[in-house]
C-alpha positions in Angstrom: -49.4 7.9 -20.9 -48.5 9.9 -17.8 -48.4 6.7 -15.7 -45.9 5.2 -18.1 -43.6 8.3 -17.9 -43.7 8.3 -14.1 -43.0 4.6 -13.9 -40.1 5.0 -16.3 -38.7 7.9 -14.3 -38.9 5.8 -11.1 -37.2 2.9 -12.8 -34.5 5.2 -14.1 -33.9 6.6 -10.6 -33.6 3.0 -9.1 -31.2 1.9 -11.8 -29.1 5.0 -11.2 -28.9 4.3 -7.5 -27.9 0.6 -8.1 -25.3 1.8 -10.6 -23.8 4.1 -8.0 -23.6 1.2 -5.5 -21.7 -1.0 -8.0 -19.3 1.8 -8.8 -18.6 2.5 -5.1 -18.1 -1.3 -4.5 -15.6 -1.5 -7.3 -13.7 1.6 -6.0 -13.6 -0.1 -2.5 -12.3 -3.3 -4.0 -9.5 -1.5 -5.9 -8.5 0.5 -2.8 -8.4 -2.7 -0.7 -6.4 -4.5 -3.3 -3.9 -1.6 -3.4 -3.6 -1.7 0.4 -3.0 -5.4 0.4 -0.3 -5.0 -2.3 1.3 -2.2 -0.3 1.5 -4.6 2.7 3.0 -7.3 0.7 5.6 -5.0 -0.8 6.5 -3.8 2.7 6.9 -7.4 3.9 9.0 -8.1 0.8 11.4 -5.2 1.6 11.6 -6.0 5.3 12.5 -9.7 4.6 15.9 -8.5 3.4 16.6 -6.8 6.7 15.6 -9.9 8.6 18.7 -11.7 7.3 20.9 -8.8 8.5 19.9 -9.1 12.2 22.8 -11.3 13.2 25.1 -10.7 16.1 28.2 -11.9 14.3 27.8 -9.5 11.4 26.0 -6.6 13.1 29.0 -4.3 13.1 29.6 -4.7 9.3 26.0 -4.7 7.8 24.0 -1.7 6.8 21.6 -1.9 9.8 24.4 -1.9 12.3 26.2 0.9 10.5 22.9 2.8 9.7 23.6 3.3 6.0 21.0 1.1 4.3 19.8 2.4 1.0 17.1 5.0 1.7 14.7 4.1 -1.1 14.0 1.7 -3.8 11.8 2.1 -6.9 9.9 -0.4 -9.0 6.6 -1.4 -10.6 4.1 -3.5 -8.7 3.0 -6.6 -10.5 -0.5 -6.3 -11.9 -1.0 -2.7 -10.8 0.5 -0.9 -13.7 2.0 1.9 -11.6 5.3 2.7 -10.1 6.0 2.7 -6.4 8.8 4.0 -4.1 9.8 2.3 -0.9 11.4 4.6 1.6 13.2 3.2 4.6 13.6 4.9 8.0 15.9 3.4 10.5 15.6 4.5 14.1 18.9 3.4 15.7 18.8 2.3 19.3 16.6 4.1 21.8 18.5 4.9 25.0 16.3 2.7 27.2 15.5 -0.3 25.1 18.6 -0.3 22.7 16.3 -1.6 19.9 16.7 -0.6 16.3 13.4 -0.1 14.3 13.0 -0.1 10.6 10.0 1.6 9.0 9.1 1.1 5.3 6.7 3.5 3.5 5.3 2.4 0.2 4.3 5.3 -1.9 2.3 5.3 -5.2 -0.6 7.1 -6.8 -4.0 5.4 -6.5 -5.8 4.9 -9.8 -8.7 7.3 -10.5 -12.1 5.9 -9.6 
């Protein structure tokens, strides 16, 4: 009888360890999916700016004037949570004269 109890205890500990591995794997997959979605959202928002980089309209568009909307809000498809996209425009460095646009995608990660 004692041998059966010990073997059951060992089996329970092994199953608990395997269960933790699966939970950690699922958490990693969800985090990776969130990072990929954030990258896709950043690309989506930067695509709009790509059309504004034209020499003939530079003095009249929001990049040239530096007054692009600072943030946009929405809901990511399939993620069931809201996000905010914040733009930061760094107008012309003195040496390179290059404007840089940075997009930060902000949302709350789902609980594990």
